[in-house]
C-alpha positions as CSV (number, residue, x, y, z in Angstrom):
1,M,-2.9,-44.3,15.5
2,A,-2.5,-41.0,13.7
3,L,0.0,-43.1,11.8
4,S,-2.4,-45.3,10.9
5,L,-4.9,-42.8,9.8
6,T,-2.1,-41.4,7.7
7,A,-1.2,-44.5,6.2
8,T,-4.7,-45.3,5.4
9,S,-5.2,-41.7,3.8
10,L,-2.4,-42.4,1.5
11,S,-2.3,-45.9,0.8
12,A,-0.9,-47.6,-2.6
13,I,-4.6,-47.9,-3.7
14,T,-5.7,-44.4,-3.1
15,M,-2.5,-43.2,-5.1
16,M,-3.6,-45.4,-7.8
17,G,-7.1,-45.0,-8.0
18,S,-7.4,-41.2,-7.3
19,P,-6.4,-40.4,-11.1
20,S,-9.3,-42.3,-12.4
21,E,-11.6,-41.1,-10.0
22,Y,-11.0,-37.2,-11.2
23,Y,-11.0,-38.6,-14.6
24,S,-14.5,-40.4,-14.0
25,Y,-16.3,-38.1,-12.0
26,G,-14.4,-34.6,-12.4
27,S,-13.5,-32.1,-9.6
28,S,-16.4,-33.4,-7.2
29,Y,-13.9,-36.2,-6.2
30,A,-12.2,-33.2,-4.3
31,W,-15.1,-33.4,-1.8
32,V,-13.5,-36.6,-0.7
33,I,-10.3,-34.5,0.3
34,V,-12.5,-32.2,2.3
35,A,-14.0,-35.3,4.2
36,D,-10.6,-36.7,4.7
37,I,-9.6,-33.1,6.3
38,I,-12.4,-32.9,8.4
39,A,-12.0,-36.6,9.5
40,C,-8.4,-36.3,10.7
41,L,-9.2,-33.0,12.5
42,F,-12.0,-35.0,14.4
43,A,-9.7,-37.8,14.8
44,A,-6.7,-35.6,16.2
45,F,-8.9,-33.5,18.6
46,I,-11.7,-35.9,19.8
47,Y,-10.3,-39.5,19.6
48,L,-6.6,-39.0,20.2
49,P,-7.1,-37.1,23.7
50,I,-9.2,-39.8,24.6
51,Y,-7.2,-42.7,23.9
52,Y,-4.0,-40.6,24.9
53,N,-5.8,-40.2,28.7
54,L,-6.9,-43.8,28.8
55,G,-3.6,-45.0,27.8
56,V,-4.5,-47.2,25.0
57,T,-3.0,-47.6,21.7
58,S,-5.6,-48.9,19.7
59,I,-9.5,-49.1,19.5
60,Y,-9.1,-52.8,20.2
61,E,-7.5,-51.9,23.6
62,Y,-10.2,-49.3,24.2
63,V,-13.2,-51.9,23.5
64,D,-11.6,-54.6,25.5
65,M,-11.4,-52.0,28.5
66,R,-14.9,-50.7,28.1
67,F,-16.9,-53.9,27.1
68,G,-14.6,-57.0,27.9
69,R,-12.6,-59.2,26.2
70,T,-15.2,-61.2,24.3
71,S,-16.2,-58.2,22.5
72,R,-12.7,-57.7,21.3
73,V,-12.6,-61.2,20.1
74,I,-16.0,-60.3,18.1
75,M,-14.6,-57.5,16.7
76,T,-11.2,-59.0,15.7
77,G,-13.4,-61.9,13.9
78,E,-15.5,-59.4,12.2
79,S,-12.6,-57.2,11.1
80,S,-10.9,-60.5,9.7
81,E,-13.9,-61.5,8.0
82,L,-14.2,-58.0,6.5
83,K,-10.4,-58.2,5.1
84,D,-11.0,-61.7,3.7
85,R,-14.1,-60.1,1.6
86,Y,-11.9,-57.4,0.6
87,V,-9.4,-59.6,-0.5
88,F,-11.6,-62.0,-2.2
89,Q,-13.4,-58.6,-4.3
90,L,-9.6,-57.9,-5.0
91,R,-8.7,-61.4,-6.5
92,Y,-11.5,-62.0,-8.2
93,N,-13.0,-58.6,-9.7
94,S,-10.1,-57.4,-11.1
95,E,-6.8,-57.4,-13.1
96,I,-4.6,-57.9,-9.7
97,K,-3.3,-61.1,-9.5
98,L,-2.5,-62.3,-6.0
99,Y,-0.7,-65.4,-5.1
100,F,-2.2,-66.3,-2.2
101,S,-5.8,-67.2,-1.3
102,P,-8.0,-64.8,0.8
103,S,-8.3,-67.2,3.8
104,Q,-4.6,-67.4,3.9
105,F,-4.2,-63.6,3.8
106,C,-6.9,-63.3,6.4
107,T,-5.1,-65.9,8.9
108,M,-1.7,-64.0,8.3
109,V,-3.3,-60.7,9.3
110,S,-5.3,-62.2,12.1
111,W,-2.4,-63.5,13.5
112,Y,-0.5,-60.6,13.1
113,M,-3.0,-58.6,14.9
114,L,-3.4,-61.1,17.5
115,L,0.4,-61.4,18.5
116,H,1.1,-57.8,18.6
117,W,-1.4,-56.8,21.0
118,P,-0.4,-56.2,24.4
């Protein structure tokens, strides 16, 4: 969980986009860094102890334990749809060229998530 949070905070898109955000909006973008620090502290001292004590390694396991398998499958589908929308926006509204379709990408991500669950 901690590594996932770190990878999300330090992604390549963040590294590429931060200079342009600073240029466009000035130092007010620094509040994003403050919010990231608060979010990391909140996750470290509130969420991680709960996950650790329950013996789960992901939010999907927690949802499965708390609400059942159906909720976990629905959550996976929603996550896959959000990723599909993100890739669609990335592909058609930016200069970045992707060599696969959004549905192919989401299928790969969904299978990866499904196969790597305990």
